[in-house]
Backbone as CSV, one residue per row, in Angstrom:
resi,resn,N_x,N_y,N_z,CA_x,CA_y,CA_z,C_x,C_y,C_z
1,MET,-34.125,0.287,-20.352,-34.058,-0.826,-19.922,-34.695,-1.764,-20.326
2,ALA,-34.365,-2.677,-20.589,-35.307,-4.173,-20.908,-35.731,-4.646,-20.050
3,GLU,-37.223,-5.479,-20.453,-36.798,-6.024,-18.752,-36.925,-7.479,-19.148
4,PRO,-35.849,-8.090,-18.201,-35.676,-9.579,-18.019,-36.551,-10.694,-18.265
5,VAL,-36.349,-11.760,-19.047,-36.687,-12.747,-19.837,-36.905,-13.748,-18.890
6,ILE,-38.173,-14.360,-18.659,-38.603,-15.564,-17.643,-39.052,-16.231,-17.889
7,PHE,-38.383,-17.718,-17.590,-39.010,-18.792,-18.423,-39.707,-19.318,-17.144
8,GLU,-40.955,-19.747,-17.544,-41.412,-20.090,-16.540,-41.162,-22.071,-16.528
9,ASP,-40.714,-22.176,-17.302,-39.552,-23.927,-17.319,-38.949,-24.115,-15.807
10,ASP,-38.088,-22.843,-16.212,-36.891,-23.067,-15.237,-37.206,-23.188,-13.446
11,ALA,-38.390,-23.002,-13.218,-38.758,-23.169,-11.849,-40.361,-23.574,-11.518
12,PRO,-39.890,-24.726,-12.471,-41.775,-24.740,-12.295,-42.797,-25.122,-10.696
13,GLU,-43.795,-25.064,-10.948,-44.536,-25.307,-9.670,-44.552,-26.902,-9.120
14,LEU,-44.051,-27.287,-8.045,-44.532,-28.246,-7.226,-45.450,-28.519,-6.611
15,ASP,-46.027,-29.061,-7.226,-47.773,-29.690,-7.499,-47.770,-30.429,-6.393
16,ASP,-48.720,-31.348,-6.346,-48.851,-32.753,-5.631,-49.267,-33.704,-6.570
17,ALA,-49.047,-33.485,-8.014,-48.525,-34.939,-8.649,-47.054,-35.155,-8.686
18,PHE,-46.727,-33.581,-9.002,-44.742,-33.958,-8.635,-44.662,-35.318,-7.504
19,PHE,-45.103,-34.505,-6.287,-44.429,-35.089,-5.345,-45.173,-36.442,-5.156
20,ALA,-46.568,-37.109,-5.525,-47.340,-38.631,-5.679,-45.632,-39.818,-6.677
21,GLU,-44.734,-38.571,-7.736,-44.173,-39.176,-8.975,-42.368,-38.699,-8.002
22,ALA,-42.397,-38.433,-7.076,-41.414,-38.138,-6.176,-41.198,-39.379,-5.667
23,LEU,-39.309,-40.419,-5.571,-38.501,-41.010,-4.887,-37.338,-40.829,-3.823
24,PRO,-37.544,-40.956,-2.626,-37.204,-41.024,-1.509,-34.971,-41.279,-2.397
25,ALA,-34.750,-40.491,-1.912,-32.981,-40.093,-2.272,-32.518,-41.558,-2.326
26,ARG,-32.956,-41.898,-1.125,-32.403,-43.901,-0.688,-31.876,-44.514,-2.342
27,GLU,-32.716,-44.549,-3.155,-33.661,-45.147,-3.969,-32.808,-44.739,-5.616
28,VAL,-32.828,-43.436,-5.109,-32.500,-42.775,-6.382,-30.616,-42.782,-7.311
29,MET,-30.546,-42.277,-5.574,-29.013,-42.524,-5.502,-28.005,-43.325,-5.098
30,SER,-26.749,-43.489,-5.343,-25.577,-44.844,-5.816,-25.365,-45.376,-4.207
31,LYS,-25.188,-46.328,-3.930,-24.950,-46.918,-2.512,-23.237,-46.141,-2.480
32,ALA,-22.605,-45.655,-3.732,-21.443,-44.771,-3.277,-21.411,-43.733,-2.760
33,THR,-22.330,-43.207,-3.620,-22.588,-41.757,-2.720,-23.826,-41.496,-2.094
34,GLN,-24.002,-42.439,-1.492,-25.177,-42.099,0.176,-23.546,-42.589,1.091
35,ALA,-22.889,-43.625,0.659,-21.507,-43.422,1.581,-20.679,-43.011,1.468
36,SER,-20.628,-41.829,0.606,-19.909,-40.657,1.066,-20.226,-39.611,1.590
37,PHE,-21.443,-39.789,2.086,-22.307,-38.327,3.319,-21.960,-38.894,4.670
38,LYS,-20.890,-38.064,5.280,-20.896,-38.368,6.692,-22.104,-38.837,7.370
39,ALA,-21.739,-39.128,8.918,-22.439,-39.335,9.572,-22.706,-38.058,10.533
40,ARG,-23.743,-37.480,11.259,-24.405,-35.997,11.035,-23.998,-36.549,12.989
41,GLY,-23.648,-34.796,13.376,-23.417,-34.955,14.971,-22.466,-35.714,16.185
42,ARG,-22.416,-36.015,17.417,-21.615,-36.545,17.888,-21.783,-37.956,17.854
43,PRO,-20.554,-38.188,17.667,-20.347,-39.984,18.127,-21.002,-40.281,19.186
44,LYS,-21.637,-41.608,19.392,-22.325,-41.840,20.802,-21.154,-41.924,22.011
45,SER,-21.454,-41.992,22.959,-20.452,-42.752,24.068,-21.096,-43.872,24.602
46,VAL,-19.517,-44.488,25.058,-19.455,-45.665,25.491,-20.422,-45.503,27.176
47,GLU,-19.766,-44.480,27.492,-20.411,-44.125,29.044,-21.287,-42.949,28.951
48,PRO,-22.246,-42.498,28.568,-22.926,-41.215,28.420,-22.890,-40.563,29.900
49,LYS,-23.328,-39.302,29.865,-23.194,-38.570,31.308,-24.404,-38.892,31.364
50,VAL,-25.107,-38.556,32.619,-25.876,-37.926,33.099,-26.833,-36.958,33.804
51,ALA,-27.646,-36.574,33.373,-27.939,-35.043,33.462,-28.590,-35.503,34.967
52,ILE,-28.208,-34.442,36.139,-29.072,-34.645,37.073,-29.525,-32.905,37.635
53,SER,-29.743,-32.627,38.812,-29.532,-31.499,39.167,-29.193,-31.766,40.968
54,LEU,-28.249,-30.980,41.094,-27.719,-31.010,42.629,-27.081,-29.752,42.492
55,ARG,-27.070,-29.828,44.857,-27.636,-28.636,45.048,-26.293,-28.565,45.482
56,VAL,-24.797,-27.515,44.674,-23.534,-27.068,45.303,-23.847,-25.765,45.787
57,ASP,-23.176,-25.366,46.586,-22.533,-23.972,47.324,-21.840,-23.241,46.604
58,ALA,-22.171,-22.010,46.022,-22.515,-21.108,45.054,-20.715,-20.588,44.425
59,ALA,-19.730,-20.970,46.473,-17.945,-20.192,46.014,-18.177,-21.360,45.220
60,VAL,-17.814,-22.537,45.170,-17.668,-24.117,44.616,-18.526,-23.983,43.023
61,VAL,-18.910,-23.406,42.499,-19.718,-23.162,41.191,-18.795,-22.145,40.902
62,ASP,-18.833,-21.134,41.537,-18.049,-19.890,40.737,-16.515,-20.271,40.786
63,ALA,-15.772,-20.961,41.664,-14.441,-20.932,41.779,-14.315,-22.258,40.266
64,TYR,-14.787,-22.987,40.194,-15.012,-24.411,39.170,-14.582,-23.062,38.039
65,LYS,-16.246,-22.658,37.629,-16.399,-21.259,36.353,-15.212,-20.403,36.321
66,ALA,-14.765,-19.692,37.527,-13.591,-19.340,37.215,-11.657,-19.623,36.463
67,THR,-12.655,-21.185,36.675,-11.293,-22.124,35.618,-11.441,-21.966,34.419
68,GLY,-12.564,-21.693,33.907,-12.602,-21.422,32.363,-13.563,-22.751,31.761
69,ALA,-13.467,-22.749,30.198,-14.297,-23.745,29.581,-13.756,-25.078,30.237
70,GLY,-14.735,-26.239,30.315,-14.646,-26.850,30.917,-14.532,-27.402,32.139
71,TRP,-14.899,-26.892,33.058,-14.922,-26.716,34.290,-16.055,-27.721,34.755
72,GLN,-16.556,-28.208,34.119,-17.937,-29.198,34.478,-16.910,-30.482,34.744
73,THR,-16.535,-30.636,33.284,-15.441,-32.210,33.123,-14.479,-31.737,34.647
74,ARG,-14.004,-30.955,34.764,-12.877,-31.015,36.223,-13.638,-30.996,37.292
75,MET,-14.620,-30.523,37.799,-15.856,-30.994,38.031,-16.019,-32.529,38.512
76,ASN,-16.299,-32.941,37.171,-16.674,-34.069,37.124,-15.514,-34.808,37.292
77,GLU,-14.117,-34.751,37.163,-13.368,-35.686,37.857,-13.083,-35.212,38.891
78,ALA,-12.708,-33.995,39.667,-12.896,-34.207,40.984,-13.686,-35.306,41.998
79,LEU,-14.735,-34.875,40.734,-15.448,-36.184,41.657,-15.508,-37.392,42.224
80,LYS,-14.664,-38.261,40.915,-14.311,-39.151,41.010,-13.381,-39.735,41.477
81,ALA,-11.950,-38.822,42.097,-10.994,-38.842,41.894,-11.717,-38.794,43.860
82,SER,-12.204,-38.734,44.181,-12.803,-38.586,45.592,-13.223,-39.305,45.796
83,LEU,-13.626,-40.903,45.047,-14.219,-42.006,44.853,-13.953,-42.750,45.396
84,GLY,-11.894,-43.393,46.075,-11.572,-44.620,46.598,-11.999,-45.178,45.754
85,ARG,-10.449,-46.117,45.707,-10.497,-47.757,45.140,-11.603,-48.689,45.220
86,VAL,-11.934,-48.459,46.098,-13.664,-49.580,46.787,-14.538,-48.893,45.913
87,ALA,-15.017,-47.554,46.348,-16.271,-46.517,45.634,-16.066,-46.876,44.070
88,ARG,-14.798,-46.970,43.631,-14.745,-47.563,41.950,-15.230,-48.174,41.696
89,LYS,-14.819,-49.719,42.647,-15.058,-51.069,41.600,-16.530,-50.657,42.161
90,GLU,-17.311,-50.261,43.468,-18.193,-50.175,43.189,-19.549,-49.850,42.260
91,LEU,-18.767,-48.500,41.380,-19.019,-47.105,40.801,-19.319,-48.413,39.269
92,GLY,-18.000,-49.251,39.162,-18.209,-49.848,38.062,-18.871,-51.123,38.081
93,ALA,-19.135,-51.238,39.091,-20.396,-52.315,39.296,-21.685,-51.852,38.742
94,ALA,-22.015,-50.601,39.926,-23.241,-50.008,39.284,-23.395,-49.904,37.306
95,ARG,-22.369,-49.069,36.840,-22.853,-48.629,35.663,-22.754,-50.192,34.848
96,ALA,-22.075,-51.223,35.036,-22.562,-52.589,34.526,-23.570,-52.940,34.678
97,LYS,-23.825,-52.438,35.457,-25.529,-52.722,35.906,-26.392,-51.873,35.456
98,SER,-26.274,-50.639,35.125,-27.181,-49.790,34.616,-26.997,-49.781,32.993
99,ALA,-26.079,-50.375,33.065,-25.542,-50.574,31.323,-26.415,-51.913,31.119
100,ASN,-26.486,-52.671,31.242,-27.171,-53.657,31.513,-28.900,-53.813,31.612
101,SER,-29.758,-52.701,32.910,-31.179,-52.464,33.047,-31.531,-51.596,31.611
102,ARG,-30.370,-50.842,31.238,-31.109,-49.936,30.140,-31.449,-51.027,28.965
103,ASN,-29.821,-51.653,28.282,-29.882,-52.872,26.809,-31.409,-54.414,27.180
104,SER,-31.445,-53.866,28.638,-32.728,-54.867,28.645,-33.994,-54.881,28.698
105,GLY,-33.524,-53.065,28.917,-35.176,-52.373,28.497,-35.914,-52.311,27.146
106,SER,-34.397,-51.985,26.785,-34.321,-51.424,25.070,-34.806,-52.715,24.117
107,LEU,-34.692,-54.304,24.707,-34.925,-55.440,23.712,-36.392,-55.659,24.067
108,LYS,-36.551,-54.989,25.359,-38.465,-55.752,25.780,-39.598,-55.123,24.606
109,LYS,-38.886,-53.780,24.771,-39.340,-52.908,23.938,-39.377,-52.996,22.265
110,ALA,-38.409,-53.607,21.854,-38.369,-54.220,20.200,-39.050,-55.566,20.758
111,GLY,-39.160,-56.366,21.756,-39.592,-57.300,20.910,-41.231,-57.378,21.392
112,SER,-41.429,-56.318,22.256,-43.013,-56.198,22.093,-43.821,-56.226,21.533
């Protein structure tokens, strides 16, 4: 069996000189090509969830888990439903206050 022919030019070594002349993709690709790429990841939520540590009876967690996928969402819905009308208004005000404090904090950091 004959030995395969290997052309060294097919896969040249990428040395420091190569990278010194390299350009970022955004400078080489057309705007149309760049626009064709889809954004990666999940879209940002208007009302992001807050991660907390909460101690709940094991029987409660087991009962929700037994309902299958989405049990945390169902638990969240049950908690919201238990708030009542007055508490929901307070929750809305708290969300607005929290959003304002997050936004003003980011503005302060950007302006600093």
